[in-house]
KOLMAR-115027 format. One record per atom (N, C-alpha, C): residue in one letter; x, y, z; atom name. Coordinates in Angstrom, 3 decimals, always signed. Example, Ala and Ser with C-alpha at 12.3 -4.5 7.8 and 13.67 -1.06 7.14 Angstrom:
BEGIN
SITE aa        x        y        z at
SITE  a  +13.190   -5.690   +7.800  N
SITE  a  +12.300   -4.500   +7.800 CA
SITE  a  +13.200   -3.300   +7.800  C
SITE  s  +12.850   -2.250   +7.080  N
SITE  s  +13.670   -1.060   +7.140 CA
SITE  s  +12.900   +0.030   +7.870  C
END
This chain:
BEGIN
SITE aa        x        y        z at
SITE  x   +0.833   -1.237   +0.018  N
SITE  x   -0.048   +0.033   +0.020 CA
SITE  x   +0.963   +1.186   +0.033  C
SITE  x   +0.592   +2.093   -0.986  N
SITE  x   +1.447   +3.496   -1.042 CA
SITE  x   +1.038   +4.441   -0.037  C
SITE  x   +1.987   +5.083   +0.458  N
SITE  x   +1.691   +6.038   +1.373 CA
SITE  x   +1.153   +7.297   +0.897  C
SITE  x   +0.064   +7.933   +1.510  N
SITE  x   -0.502   +9.080   +0.998 CA
SITE  x   +0.438  +10.279   +1.210  C
SITE  x   +0.158  +11.334   +0.637  N
SITE  x   +0.933  +12.640   +0.936 CA
SITE  x   +0.704  +13.058   +2.354  C
SITE  x   -0.361  +12.788   +2.946  N
SITE  x   -0.593  +13.303   +4.384 CA
SITE  x   +0.050  +12.393   +5.440  C
SITE  x   +0.274  +11.075   +4.995  N
SITE  x   +1.035  +10.133   +5.762 CA
SITE  x   +2.539  +10.530   +5.657  C
SITE  x   +2.893  +10.803   +4.500  N
SITE  x   +4.439  +11.187   +4.419 CA
SITE  x   +4.603  +12.581   +5.087  C
SITE  x   +3.687  +13.485   +5.119  N
SITE  x   +3.745  +14.793   +5.845 CA
SITE  x   +3.937  +14.485   +7.311  C
SITE  x   +3.102  +13.517   +7.749  N
SITE  x   +3.140  +13.136   +9.235 CA
SITE  x   +4.335  +12.578   +9.607  C
SITE  x   +4.987  +11.797   +8.836  N
SITE  x   +6.201  +11.247   +9.039 CA
SITE  x   +7.365  +12.295   +9.132  C
SITE  x   +7.275  +13.194   +8.280  N
SITE  x   +8.304  +14.239   +8.323 CA
SITE  x   +8.227  +15.015   +9.535  C
SITE  x   +6.912  +15.486   +9.949  N
SITE  x   +6.707  +16.227  +10.955 CA
SITE  x   +7.232  +15.437  +12.277  C
SITE  x   +6.800  +14.068  +12.464  N
SITE  x   +6.973  +13.222  +13.585 CA
SITE  x   +8.421  +13.229  +13.807  C
SITE  x   +9.251  +12.980  +12.833  N
SITE  x  +10.619  +12.808  +12.947 CA
SITE  x  +11.480  +14.034  +13.454  C
SITE  x  +10.856  +15.149  +12.829  N
SITE  x  +11.464  +16.399  +13.399 CA
SITE  x  +11.027  +16.678  +14.775  C
SITE  x   +9.630  +16.515  +15.116  N
SITE  x   +9.125  +16.852  +16.470 CA
SITE  x   +9.666  +15.914  +17.540  C
SITE  x   +9.815  +14.654  +17.359  N
SITE  x  +10.084  +13.662  +18.270 CA
SITE  x  +11.768  +13.619  +18.387  C
SITE  x  +12.436  +13.343  +17.311  N
SITE  x  +13.853  +13.120  +17.315 CA
SITE  x  +14.748  +14.506  +17.340  C
SITE  x  +14.150  +15.507  +16.738  N
SITE  x  +14.604  +16.689  +16.801 CA
SITE  x  +14.687  +17.459  +18.109  C
SITE  x  +13.933  +17.105  +19.051  N
SITE  x  +13.729  +17.786  +20.178 CA
SITE  x  +14.074  +16.830  +21.440  C
SITE  x  +14.629  +15.826  +21.158  N
SITE  x  +15.250  +14.978  +22.388 CA
SITE  x  +13.896  +14.398  +23.133  C
SITE  x  +12.803  +14.146  +22.479  N
SITE  x  +11.539  +13.745  +23.348 CA
SITE  x  +11.875  +12.249  +23.604  C
SITE  x  +12.584  +11.672  +22.609  N
SITE  x  +12.938  +10.188  +22.880 CA
SITE  x  +13.682   +9.867  +24.117  C
SITE  x  +14.278  +10.898  +24.720  N
SITE  x  +14.870  +10.698  +26.086 CA
SITE  x  +13.999  +10.535  +27.126  C
SITE  x  +12.641  +10.864  +27.126  N
SITE  x  +11.763  +10.888  +28.161 CA
SITE  x  +10.600   +9.981  +27.969  C
SITE  x  +10.258   +9.715  +26.722  N
SITE  x   +8.976   +8.967  +26.352 CA
SITE  x   +9.209   +8.163  +25.319  C
SITE  x   +8.559   +6.921  +25.284  N
SITE  x   +8.521   +6.041  +24.222 CA
SITE  x   +7.420   +6.081  +23.306  C
SITE  x   +7.513   +6.534  +22.119  N
SITE  x   +6.368   +6.493  +21.158 CA
SITE  x   +6.643   +5.835  +19.906  C
SITE  x   +5.675   +4.740  +19.695  N
SITE  x   +6.026   +4.100  +18.526 CA
SITE  x   +4.654   +4.052  +17.633  C
SITE  x   +4.785   +4.736  +16.413  N
SITE  x   +3.599   +5.019  +15.625 CA
SITE  x   +4.091   +4.926  +14.248  C
SITE  x   +3.131   +4.363  +13.404  N
SITE  x   +3.489   +4.287  +11.951 CA
SITE  x   +2.311   +4.131  +11.049  C
SITE  x   +2.434   +4.153  +10.013  N
SITE  x   +1.209   +3.963   +8.801 CA
SITE  x   +0.693   +2.566   +9.038  C
SITE  x   -0.358   +2.277   +8.803  N
SITE  x   -0.986   +1.134   +8.779 CA
SITE  x   -0.332   +0.162   +7.785  C
SITE  x   -0.104   -1.036   +8.045  N
SITE  x   +0.345   -2.140   +7.174 CA
SITE  x   -0.347   -3.341   +7.128  C
SITE  x   -0.102   -4.203   +6.324  N
SITE  x   -0.800   -5.448   +6.118 CA
SITE  x   -0.896   -6.396   +7.497  C
SITE  x   +0.265   -6.246   +8.418  N
SITE  x   +0.322   -7.017   +9.574 CA
SITE  x   -0.644   -6.522  +10.536  C
SITE  x   -1.149   -5.322  +10.451  N
SITE  x   -2.087   -4.948  +11.299 CA
SITE  x   -3.481   -5.263  +11.095  C
SITE  x   -3.948   -6.014  +10.014  N
SITE  x   -5.199   -6.341   +9.685 CA
SITE  x   -6.256   -5.198   +9.667  C
SITE  x   -5.802   -4.008   +9.363  N
SITE  x   -6.747   -2.850   +9.373 CA
SITE  x   -6.489   -2.351   +8.019  C
SITE  x   -7.777   -2.144   +7.337  N
SITE  x   -7.645   -1.592   +6.021 CA
SITE  x   -8.189   -0.268   +5.959  C
SITE  x   -7.187   +0.777   +6.181  N
SITE  x   -7.500   +2.153   +6.076 CA
SITE  x   -6.265   +2.777   +5.539  C
SITE  x   -6.390   +3.195   +4.312  N
SITE  x   -5.106   +3.917   +3.588 CA
SITE  x   -4.723   +5.335   +4.216  C
SITE  x   -5.673   +5.875   +5.016  N
SITE  x   -5.424   +7.126   +5.513 CA
SITE  x   -5.431   +7.147   +6.979  C
SITE  x   -4.504   +6.295   +7.509  N
SITE  x   -4.460   +5.960   +9.033 CA
SITE  x   -3.032   +5.679   +9.482  C
SITE  x   -2.900   +6.031  +10.608  N
SITE  x   -1.697   +5.585  +11.515 CA
SITE  x   -2.122   +4.627  +12.504  C
SITE  x   -1.217   +3.979  +13.158  N
SITE  x   -1.468   +3.092  +14.317 CA
SITE  x   -0.497   +3.560  +15.460  C
SITE  x   -0.972   +3.767  +16.609  N
SITE  x   -0.123   +4.116  +17.732 CA
SITE  x   +0.012   +2.762  +18.506  C
SITE  x   +1.346   +2.277  +18.219  N
SITE  x   +1.676   +0.884  +18.991 CA
SITE  x   +1.857   +1.049  +20.317  C
SITE  x   +2.611   +2.165  +20.701  N
SITE  x   +3.048   +2.374  +22.133 CA
SITE  x   +3.262   +3.725  +22.372  C
SITE  x   +2.775   +4.191  +23.664  N
SITE  x   +3.254   +5.478  +24.364 CA
SITE  x   +3.449   +5.172  +25.822  C
SITE  x   +4.600   +5.365  +26.136  N
SITE  x   +4.868   +5.102  +27.490 CA
SITE  x   +6.179   +5.885  +27.957  C
SITE  x   +6.219   +6.160  +29.259  N
SITE  x   +7.310   +6.954  +29.811 CA
SITE  x   +8.470   +5.940  +29.936  C
SITE  x   +9.603   +6.743  +29.804  N
SITE  x  +10.888   +5.867  +29.841 CA
SITE  x  +11.361   +5.932  +31.498  C
SITE  x  +11.875   +4.898  +31.824  N
SITE  x  +12.527   +4.660  +33.022 CA
SITE  x  +11.510   +4.909  +33.986  C
SITE  x  +11.907   +5.756  +35.045  N
SITE  x  +11.098   +6.093  +36.225 CA
SITE  x  +10.623   +7.632  +36.309  C
SITE  x  +10.617   +8.230  +35.091  N
SITE  x  +10.480   +9.696  +35.215 CA
SITE  x   +9.028  +10.059  +35.448  C
SITE  x   +8.700  +11.174  +35.745  N
SITE  x   +7.326  +11.510  +36.205 CA
SITE  x   +6.421  +12.290  +35.194  C
SITE  x   +6.856  +12.110  +33.915  N
SITE  x   +6.247  +12.921  +32.738 CA
SITE  x   +4.849  +12.412  +32.586  C
SITE  x   +3.988  +13.209  +31.976  N
SITE  x   +2.757  +12.767  +31.514 CA
SITE  x   +2.670  +12.554  +30.045  C
SITE  x   +1.890  +11.695  +29.530  N
SITE  x   +1.877  +11.556  +27.983 CA
SITE  x   +0.780  +12.600  +27.168  C
SITE  x   +0.073  +13.252  +28.094  N
SITE  x   -1.065  +14.208  +27.629 CA
SITE  x   -0.420  +15.314  +26.666  C
SITE  x   +0.669  +16.111  +26.986  N
SITE  x   +1.157  +16.926  +25.993 CA
SITE  x   +1.772  +16.284  +24.796  C
SITE  x   +2.211  +15.154  +24.845  N
SITE  x   +2.746  +14.400  +23.618 CA
SITE  x   +1.546  +13.937  +22.839  C
SITE  x   +0.587  +13.556  +23.393  N
SITE  x   -0.674  +13.034  +22.676 CA
SITE  x   -1.391  +14.173  +22.006  C
SITE  x   -1.362  +15.224  +22.676  N
SITE  x   -2.074  +16.477  +22.274 CA
SITE  x   -1.458  +16.870  +20.826  C
SITE  x   -0.009  +16.970  +20.949  N
SITE  x   +0.523  +17.343  +19.770 CA
SITE  x   +0.389  +16.362  +18.652  C
SITE  x   +0.396  +15.148  +18.865  N
SITE  x   +0.102  +14.043  +17.918 CA
SITE  x   -1.222  +14.259  +17.305  C
SITE  x   -2.229  +14.303  +18.167  N
SITE  x   -3.682  +14.355  +17.683 CA
SITE  x   -3.921  +15.609  +17.055  C
SITE  x   -3.296  +16.823  +17.397  N
SITE  x   -3.468  +18.043  +16.622 CA
SITE  x   -3.009  +17.846  +15.179  C
SITE  x   -1.816  +17.153  +15.026  N
SITE  x   -1.155  +17.069  +13.762 CA
SITE  x   -2.165  +16.099  +12.780  C
SITE  x   -2.658  +14.931  +13.382  N
SITE  x   -3.379  +14.162  +12.627 CA
SITE  x   -4.835  +14.688  +12.180  C
SITE  x   -5.233  +15.601  +13.220  N
SITE  x   -6.556  +16.289  +12.709 CA
SITE  x   -6.167  +17.172  +11.760  C
SITE  x   -5.000  +17.998  +11.593  N
SITE  x   -4.756  +18.919  +10.585 CA
SITE  x   -4.498  +18.133   +9.295  C
SITE  x   -3.933  +17.138   +9.377  N
SITE  x   -3.762  +16.235   +8.158 CA
SITE  x   -4.890  +15.433   +7.714  C
SITE  x   -5.937  +15.283   +8.559  N
SITE  x   -7.076  +14.427   +8.300 CA
SITE  x   -6.910  +13.022   +8.220  C
SITE  x   -6.066  +12.613   +9.075  N
SITE  x   -5.702  +11.164   +9.334 CA
SITE  x   -6.457  +10.558  +10.443  C
SITE  x   -6.899   +9.206  +10.172  N
SITE  x   -7.442   +8.331  +11.380 CA
SITE  x   -6.397   +7.756  +12.126  C
SITE  x   -6.495   +7.642  +13.422  N
SITE  x   -5.561   +6.868  +14.141 CA
SITE  x   -6.149   +5.617  +15.025  C
SITE  x   -5.381   +4.684  +14.959  N
SITE  x   -5.914   +3.384  +15.591 CA
SITE  x   -4.913   +3.085  +16.894  C
SITE  x   -5.372   +2.377  +17.631  N
SITE  x   -4.483   +1.827  +18.663 CA
SITE  x   -5.268   +0.449  +19.300  C
SITE  x   -4.357   -0.352  +19.931  N
SITE  x   -4.944   -1.435  +20.628 CA
SITE  x   -4.729   -1.349  +22.046  C
SITE  x   -5.662   -1.265  +22.879  N
SITE  x   -5.731   -0.707  +24.095 CA
SITE  x   -5.019   -1.676  +25.210  C
SITE  x   -3.816   -1.948  +25.133  N
SITE  x   -3.295   -2.968  +26.047 CA
SITE  x   -2.103   -2.272  +26.768  C
SITE  x   -1.842   -2.605  +27.979  N
SITE  x   -0.640   -1.944  +28.661 CA
SITE  x   +0.730   -2.121  +27.827  C
SITE  x   +1.638   -1.271  +27.863  N
SITE  x   +2.840   -1.498  +27.150 CA
SITE  x   +3.758   -2.598  +27.788  C
SITE  x   +4.353   -3.405  +27.043  N
SITE  x   +5.332   -4.235  +27.574 CA
SITE  x   +6.459   -3.500  +28.311  C
SITE  x   +6.762   -2.230  +27.854  N
SITE  x   +7.678   -1.545  +28.576 CA
SITE  x   +7.327   -1.007  +30.020  C
SITE  x   +6.114   -1.268  +30.500  N
SITE  x   +5.839   -1.095  +31.928 CA
SITE  x   +6.654   -1.867  +32.672  C
SITE  x   +7.210   -3.113  +32.324  N
SITE  x   +8.132   -3.742  +33.281 CA
SITE  x   +9.431   -3.019  +33.582  C
SITE  x   +9.768   -2.025  +32.902  N
SITE  x  +10.867   -1.161  +33.222 CA
SITE  x  +10.572   -0.250  +34.362  C
SITE  x   +9.420   -0.065  +34.624  N
SITE  x   +8.923   +1.098  +35.618 CA
SITE  x   +8.961   +0.151  +36.875  C
SITE  x   +9.451   +0.978  +37.946  N
SITE  x   +9.650   +0.304  +39.272 CA
SITE  x   +8.371   +0.388  +40.296  C
SITE  x   +7.545   +1.562  +39.995  N
SITE  x   +6.409   +1.885  +40.743 CA
SITE  x   +5.221   +0.563  +40.395  C
SITE  x   +5.068   -0.261  +41.324  N
SITE  x   +3.996   -1.216  +41.256 CA
SITE  x   +2.624   -0.560  +41.166  C
SITE  x   +2.484   +0.543  +41.919  N
SITE  x   +1.177   +1.220  +41.936 CA
SITE  x   +0.750   +1.847  +40.613  C
SITE  x   +1.879   +2.338  +39.896  N
SITE  x   +1.643   +2.847  +38.493 CA
SITE  x   +1.405   +1.687  +37.626  C
SITE  x   +2.130   +0.666  +37.762  N
SITE  x   +1.774   -0.592  +36.777 CA
SITE  x   +0.408   -1.172  +36.998  C
SITE  x   +0.124   -1.274  +38.339  N
SITE  x   -1.408   -1.730  +38.509 CA
SITE  x   -2.355   -1.108  +37.845  C
SITE  x   -2.232   +0.385  +37.849  N
SITE  x   -3.293   +1.307  +37.346 CA
SITE  x   -3.453   +1.297  +35.849  C
SITE  x   -2.451   +1.021  +35.056  N
SITE  x   -2.488   +0.849  +33.555 CA
SITE  x   -3.065   -0.509  +33.295  C
SITE  x   -4.388   -0.578  +33.112  N
SITE  x   -5.094   -1.629  +32.707 CA
SITE  x   -5.699   -1.482  +31.341  C
SITE  x   -6.143   -2.538  +30.759  N
SITE  x   -6.898   -2.407  +29.381 CA
SITE  x   -8.335   -1.501  +29.630  C
SITE  x   -8.879   -1.612  +30.780  N
SITE  x  -10.193   -0.851  +30.931 CA
SITE  x   -9.784   +0.591  +31.178  C
SITE  x   -8.636   +0.854  +31.949  N
SITE  x   -8.104   +2.173  +32.067 CA
SITE  x   -7.726   +2.960  +30.881  C
SITE  x   -7.089   +2.180  +29.899  N
SITE  x   -6.587   +2.760  +28.670 CA
SITE  x   -7.936   +2.995  +27.892  C
SITE  x   -8.868   +2.170  +27.804  N
SITE  x  -10.101   +2.349  +26.914 CA
SITE  x  -10.806   +3.765  +27.539  C
SITE  x  -10.953   +3.938  +28.806  N
SITE  x  -11.425   +5.021  +29.335 CA
SITE  x  -10.546   +6.305  +29.115  C
SITE  x   -9.204   +6.100  +29.144  N
SITE  x   -8.300   +7.335  +28.911 CA
SITE  x   -8.414   +7.776  +27.484  C
SITE  x   -8.256   +6.868  +26.531  N
SITE  x   -8.188   +7.192  +25.186 CA
SITE  x   -9.664   +7.666  +24.659  C
SITE  x  -10.760   +7.103  +25.291  N
SITE  x  -11.972   +7.766  +25.032 CA
SITE  x  -12.189   +9.135  +25.066  C
SITE  x  -11.566   +9.660  +26.182  N
SITE  x  -11.341  +11.144  +26.362 CA
SITE  x  -11.022  +11.849  +25.138  C
SITE  x  -10.050  +11.260  +24.356  N
SITE  x   -9.475  +12.055  +23.223 CA
SITE  x  -10.289  +11.555  +21.897  C
SITE  x  -11.403  +11.068  +22.078  N
SITE  x  -12.232  +10.746  +20.852 CA
SITE  x  -12.151   +9.431  +20.230  C
SITE  x  -11.453   +8.497  +20.810  N
SITE  x  -11.280   +7.203  +20.418 CA
SITE  x  -12.668   +6.417  +20.574  C
SITE  x  -13.030   +5.635  +19.834  N
SITE  x  -14.059   +4.630  +19.960 CA
SITE  x  -13.618   +3.112  +20.093  C
SITE  x  -14.105   +2.318  +20.755  N
SITE  x  -13.839   +0.887  +20.788 CA
SITE  x  -14.510   +0.129  +19.627  C
SITE  x  -13.757   -0.418  +18.752  N
SITE  x  -14.364   -1.219  +17.687 CA
SITE  x  -14.586   -2.793  +17.980  C
SITE  x  -15.393   -3.431  +17.282  N
SITE  x  -15.568   -4.844  +17.538 CA
SITE  x  -14.482   -5.751  +17.511  C
SITE  x  -13.331   -5.511  +16.882  N
SITE  x  -12.029   -6.107  +16.567 CA
SITE  x  -11.090   -5.920  +17.926  C
SITE  x  -11.474   -5.019  +18.660  N
SITE  x  -10.650   -4.828  +19.853 CA
SITE  x   -9.596   -3.521  +19.783  C
SITE  x   -9.590   -2.996  +18.514  N
SITE  x   -9.034   -1.805  +18.265 CA
SITE  x   -9.720   -0.670  +18.735  C
SITE  x   -9.118   +0.595  +18.961  N
SITE  x   -9.870   +1.900  +19.121 CA
SITE  x   -9.439   +2.685  +17.922  C
SITE  x  -10.354   +3.499  +17.398  N
SITE  x  -10.321   +4.295  +16.312 CA
SITE  x  -10.665   +5.803  +16.635  C
SITE  x   -9.868   +6.628  +16.263  N
SITE  x  -10.077   +8.155  +16.308 CA
SITE  x  -10.089   +8.887  +14.941  C
SITE  x  -11.227   +9.356  +14.647  N
SITE  x  -11.241  +10.075  +13.375 CA
SITE  x  -10.866  +11.589  +13.445  C
SITE  x  -10.454  +12.222  +12.505  N
SITE  x  -10.073  +13.776  +12.550 CA
SITE  x  -11.109  +14.523  +13.244  C
SITE  x  -10.742  +15.398  +14.186  N
SITE  x  -11.657  +16.277  +14.653 CA
SITE  x  -11.422  +17.480  +13.965  C
SITE  x  -12.535  +18.182  +13.574  N
SITE  x  -12.484  +19.406  +12.712 CA
SITE  x  -12.516  +20.472  +13.642  C
SITE  x  -11.678  +21.555  +13.616  N
SITE  x  -11.545  +22.666  +14.459 CA
SITE  x  -12.123  +23.962  +13.811  C
END
């Protein structure tokens, strides 16, 4: 599947935004265009595989998510995710934090950003017009 111009624009923006500003030092974000392995057929979409804090820092994902969602809205891209806790949670020492991040918590959390739960278990967010 060929990448749309909007997906290419997102890739360019993300690489500058994430890697050009040392964000990768404090947070893990794995996002890409949909591909065949995802079993989602949406040529105008991204999939957020993971967003999690690195090590034991006290950062919030909210500002990072807002930046990403603003950009996908601007470009008219759908975004999907599978609401499961990150395997990278094992690197976090706080058991209280790990216990809080459940599938139910993630469904509720991402619903606040406009995601809806689909029958196949993924969540989908369509662009919000501003």
